[in-house]
N, C-alpha and C positions, 0 to 999 in steps of 0.2 A: 673598819670597813674592809671587806675582802676586795681583791682585785676584780672579781667577777661582778660584784655589786656595783663597783665604781664604773666598770665597763658598761653595764646595763643602764645606769643613770646617765652617763655621758652620751651613750648612743640614743637614749630616749630624748635628751635635750636637743641633740643634733637633728633628729628626725622631726621633732616638733617645730624647730626653727625652720627647717626646710619646707614643712607643710605650710607654715605661715607665709613664707616667701612665695610659695606657689599660689596661695590664696590671694596675695597682694597682686601678683601678675594677672591672675584670672579676673579679679575684680576690676583692675585697671583697664583690661581689654573690653570689659562690658561697659563701664562708665568711669570717667575720670574721678568723679566725686566718690564713688564707691572705693576706688583705689586709694584715695587720700584718707578716707575714713578708716579703711582697713589698715593703713600704715600707722596711723596715730592712735587707733583704738583696736588693738588685736582681738578682743572678744567679739567686736562687731564683724570682723572678717569671718569668724566661724558662724556667726548668725547669718551672714550673707550666704555662706556656703550651704547652710541647711535649706535656705529658700531656693537656691539655684543648684540643686543636687546634680542635675544632668551636666552642668559645666564644671562643678567643683567637687564632685564625688571622690575623685582620686586623692585630693588633698585631705579630705575628711578621713578617708581610710588610712592615709599615712599618719594623721594626727592620732588616730586610735592606736596604731602600732606604737607610736611614741609614748603614749600614756601607758600602754601595757608594759613597755620596756622600763619606764620609770617605776611602775608598780612592782615589777619583778626585782628591780634594784633596791627598793626600799623595804622589801620583805626580809 
């Protein structure tokens, strides 16, 4: 694995983790139950964000950037 691929993969994972944390914070501000569900079931956090796009749109955009970085690193 080249260093550039490793950098893309590492950056993608960091960005995805940051977007998940941002979703947990956003969901917790909306409702404590959503916050707990988002913490223990990460896919549910992204499902919540799709329903509440106006509040969590930035986190979804950040997750898309993370997925693109992962994809670039795996090519």
